[in-house]
Residue, then its C-alpha position, 0 to 999 in steps of 0.5 A: x415332934x413332941x415327946x410321946x411319953x410327955x404327952x401321954x403323961x399329960x393325958x393319962x386321966x383322959x385316956x383312962x376315963x375313956x376305958x372306964x366309960x367302955x367298961x361301964x357298958x354291959x356288952x356281954x355275950x349271951x349263951x356264948x353268942x348263940x342267944x345273942x349279945x349286948x354289944x350295941x351299947x358299946x359300939x354306939x359309944x365307940x361310934x361317937x368317940x370315933x366321930x369326936x376324933x374326926x375319923x375319916x370313915x366310920x362304918x357300921x357292919x351288921x353281922x350276916x349269917x351268910x358271911x359266916x356260912x361262907x367262912x365255915x364252908x371254905x375254912x372250917x371257921x364260923x359259928x352258925x345259928x347265933x342270934x345276930x339281932x342288933x349286933x354289928x361291927x364298927x370300923x374306923x378309918x384314919x387316913x394317913x400320908x400314904x405309908x403302909x396301913x395298920x389295923x388294930x382288932x379288938x372285940x367289944x363283947x365280954x363274958x357274962x360276969x356270973x354271980x355278981x355277989x362274988x365280985x368285990x366291986x360290981x363288974x360294970x362299975x369300973x373301980x380303980x384300986x392299987x393301980x388296977x382297974x377292976x371290971x368285966x372286960x378290962x383285960x378281955x379285952x376292952x383294955x386292948x381295944x381302947x389302948x389302940x384307939x388312944x394310941x391314935x389320940x396320943x398322936x393327935x395330941x402330940x400333933x404328929x400326923x399319921x404316916x399311913x392309914x390306921x384302922x380300928x375294927x371293933x368286932x362282936x361275938x368273939x367270945x362266941x368263936x370269932x364271928x365278928x372278925x370273920x364278918x370284918x374280913x368277909x366285908x373286905x377289911x384288910x391292912x399291911x399289918x394287923x395287931x390283935x389287941x388281946x392281953x399278952x402279959x407284955x410279951x409278943x404272942x407269935x403262935x397259938x394252937x388250933x382246936x376242935x370239939x367233938x361230941x360222941x354218942x354211943x348206943x347201948x341196950x338198957x336192962x336191969x343190972x341183975x341180968x346184965x348179960x342181956x344188955x349192952x353197957x354204953x359206958x363200957x363201950x365208951x371206955x374202949x373208944x376213949x382208950x383208943x383216943x388216948x392212944x392217938x394223943x400219946x402218938x401225937x405227944x411222941x411226934x409233934x413239937x413246937x418251939x413256943x407251944x405245948x404238945x398237942x392234947x386231947x381232953x375228955x371234958x364231959x361224959x354223960x351216961x346211964x340213969x342209976x346204978x341198977x340199970x345197964x346204961x343204954x346211952x353214953x355221950x362224951x365231949x372232947x376238945x383237941x388242941x393241935x399245933x400250927x404248920x405240922x398239923x391241920x384241921x383235916x388231918x386231926x379230924x380224920x385221925x379222931x374219926x378213924x380211931x373211933x371207927x376202928x374201935x367200932x369195927x372191932x366190936x360186935x355191938x358197935x359194928x352194928x350200932x356205930x357211934x354218932x360223931x359230931x364236930x360242933x366247934x373248931x378254930x384254926x391255929x396261928x403262927x406268925x412269921x418272926x422274920x417278917x418285916x412287920x415282926x421286926x418293926x414291932x420289935x423296934x417299936x416295942x424297944x423304943x417304948x419300953x426300953x427293952x427287947x420284947x419276948x416271943x411266946x406262944x399261947x394255949x388259947x385261941x383268938x382272932x389272930x388266926x382269922x386275920x392271918x389265915x383267912x385275911x392273909x394279913x401279917x398278924x401279931x398279938x400284943x395287948x395289955x393284961x394277961x390270960x389269967x384275968x380272962x373270964x374271972x371274978x374280979x377281973x382287972x387290968x394293971x393301969x400302967x400296962x394299959x398306958x404302956x400299950x398305948x405307947x407301944x401302939x403309937x410307936x408302931x404306927x410311926x415305925x410301920x406306917x412310915x414305910 
């Protein structure tokens, strides 16, 4: 067996060039995936790459609305009504020698770059500077996706046969809520272990929070403010509702704790009401995002508590009793928590130590990602590890530390050898 570190050193330029190729392709989501996405050009590049690596199977899987509907109906996951024209997942299967299987999941879509004049380097012209690769998607998450592919290439370059099957799933529409991974799971992609390759700052993410978005619209009665007594202020009614929701949040803070995650919380993110200072507002709408903990909380209990709180206020108010608030849940995603005593977790720790020469740190993440889907719906032991960090996601001048990319390749390669040999 050739030394992996030595082989990696010999091929660093080649492996970086592959990432630069992918970053140069504009694969942005449009309108958070609702209006569509430009992933096709990136997926076609990966199809050619997988064939050049002699993958045993390369499968194209168009995103289907019916698959998302099934997931939504059964798990409260799924973002319906997205434009799926020319959007498809790509799965590469590299057969091994009969050991356990390992699946690396990554999304090829990226967030739009915003005002490109604010970037120091054009977002789709990858630029190396001070040991960093600048460009949209370097951290979120083409770096992780390509690192997993180059881990397979590293083993090939080292002339080490795969001890078990390695699967790469390059999915669409993650930035729109995770439709691509839902499609992949619905299409039957599974493995004995799954790595979600989102950036983790060289830590191992073993938990993230669930989330639910609500929109609440409250009706009032508009009139000239001088005769306010004849009208009903929708904004004042909304304040009463928000105060009750804040009481629910306070109770959560006193009740629920988690070793790796912050306390559950409720954020009033937007509020719109009224038209001018001299008019009693006839309508008010606010939007809230709730983040909740795994295991001790779940979607149904959180949604029920929020709806009960709003209805409780409405029933105590003469106006809202007759004009109840309209409550709409418009996006949701479940929480994720790995089993830190599972053999897959222990094997990852061993592989990480071989590659990095130190113990990996377990952490939680306040941001959700596809890890929840592979574990919660796919039923696969799942961990989250990849190059880059959360602070770089969706930002101007997004970059990836190049050394972190190389180290992820090495960790993934060692994990393939350790896990797939079992």
